[in-house]
C-alpha positions as a printed Julia matrix, in Angstrom:
147×3 Matrix{Float64}:
   0.0     0.0     0.0
   1.23    3.44   -0.91
   1.6     5.69    2.06
   2.83    9.22    2.38
   5.06    9.25    5.44
   4.01   10.9     8.67
   6.96   13.29    8.43
   5.77   14.37    4.96
   2.23   14.93    6.18
   3.49   16.9     9.18
   5.88   18.84    6.92
   3.08   19.92    4.59
   0.93   20.99    7.54
   3.83   22.87    9.15
   4.63   24.87    6.02
   0.94   25.5     5.36
   0.71   26.8     8.92
   3.63   29.16    8.38
   2.07   30.51    5.18
  -1.48   30.79    6.53
  -1.16   31.67   10.18
   2.17   33.47    9.87
   0.48   36.21    7.83
   3.78   37.14    6.28
   5.57   37.32    9.62
   9.32   37.05    9.21
   9.6    34.5    12.03
   7.24   31.73   13.09
   7.92   29.61   16.18
   7.82   25.83   15.84
   6.03   25.42   19.17
   3.09   27.46   17.83
   2.97   25.41   14.64
   3.05   22.19   16.67
   0.19   23.41   18.87
  -2.01   24.63   16.02
  -1.42   21.59   13.8
  -1.38   18.89   16.46
   2.16   17.85   15.53
   4.23   16.31   18.34
   6.97   18.8    19.28
   9.59   16.04   19.13
   9.03   15.79   15.35
   9.42   19.5    14.71
  13.22   19.52   14.9
  13.54   16.66   12.41
  10.94   18.15   10.09
  12.58   21.56   10.04
  16.05   20.08    9.64
  14.92   18.33    6.45
  13.04   21.4     5.2
  16.06   23.6     5.92
  18.39   21.25    4.0
  16.01   21.48    1.03
  16.05   25.31    1.23
  12.33   25.49    1.93
  12.75   27.28    5.28
  15.37   29.41    6.98
  16.17   29.15   10.64
  16.69   32.29   12.72
  18.67   31.8    15.92
  18.31   33.59   19.21
  15.63   34.39   21.75
  13.36   35.88   19.08
  14.29   33.15   16.61
  12.2    30.68   14.75
  11.66   29.83   11.08
  10.64   31.64    7.92
   9.73   30.4     4.48
  12.69   30.54    2.11
  10.39   31.37   -0.82
   6.89   32.7    -1.19
   3.89   30.4    -0.57
   3.15   30.37   -4.3
   6.63   29.01   -5.01
   6.67   26.02   -2.63
   4.73   22.92   -3.64
   3.47   19.89   -1.8
   5.88   17.93   -4.03
   8.81   20.01   -2.73
   7.88   19.11    0.84
   7.37   15.41    0.07
  10.74   15.18   -1.71
  12.46   17.05    1.16
  11.02   14.81    3.85
  10.86   11.36    2.27
  12.13   11.54   -1.3
  10.15   10.84   -4.44
   7.14    8.65   -3.76
   6.83    5.49   -5.83
   3.8     3.24   -5.95
   5.96    0.1    -6.03
   9.54   -0.52   -4.96
  10.68   -2.12   -8.21
  10.61    1.14  -10.17
  13.86    2.27   -8.55
  15.19   -1.12   -7.47
  14.56   -3.38  -10.45
  17.45   -5.69   -9.53
  15.56   -6.66   -6.36
  12.56   -7.89   -8.35
  12.91  -11.08  -10.33
  10.01  -10.08  -12.59
  11.09   -6.54  -13.5
  12.64   -7.46  -16.87
   9.45   -8.94  -18.3
   6.88   -7.14  -16.19
   4.15   -5.63  -18.33
   2.78   -3.57  -15.43
   6.08   -1.95  -14.38
   5.7     0.93  -16.83
   2.13    1.49  -15.63
   3.32    1.83  -12.03
   6.17    4.11  -13.09
   3.83    6.4   -15.04
   1.29    6.49  -12.2
   4.08    7.41   -9.78
   5.31   10.16  -12.11
   1.79   11.59  -12.46
   1.27   11.51   -8.71
   4.4    13.6    -8.15
   3.31   15.97  -10.94
   0.0    16.37   -9.09
   1.84   17.13   -5.83
   3.98   19.63   -7.74
   0.84   21.37   -9.01
  -0.35   22.32   -5.51
   1.39   25.21   -3.76
   1.21   26.43   -0.18
  -0.76   29.39   -1.55
  -3.3    26.92   -2.96
  -3.61   25.28    0.46
  -4.1    28.71    2.04
  -6.87   29.45   -0.48
  -8.52   26.12    0.39
  -8.3    26.9     4.11
  -9.83   30.34    3.59
 -12.63   28.82    1.5
 -13.25   26.26    4.27
 -13.45   29.08    6.83
 -10.36   28.08    8.81
  -9.74   30.99   11.21
  -6.29   32.58   11.15
  -4.49   32.35   14.5
  -1.57   34.73   14.72
   1.55   34.26   16.81
   1.35   35.1    20.5
């Protein structure tokens, strides 16, 4: 079964939170994101480490520190977050590891799975944080600013 990892799901929610609830603030605190999104605080460090390495967020040190988006919400996609946190998602393992599958050489379905995986990532790449913010606004999600 295909499954987007928990760290990817939390990563998408964390960056959405920064874009939506941060209201353009230069610094957002991870503890506030964790509280608003119901993300365990112990995951926040790992999530932001991966997002920082992928240049999706910047960390600001010090007492007034926190995180900011490295690009605008319209320039960061769900696909960017998924790749940063878990890599490219594949529907089946044999697409990338054909030597581990004894059937890969003559498998008529392998190309189907590869194309479906490619299209899924294209779909993720078509949705930006700005799109998620628009969805939240349409759903009536109230904005909660930093304390």
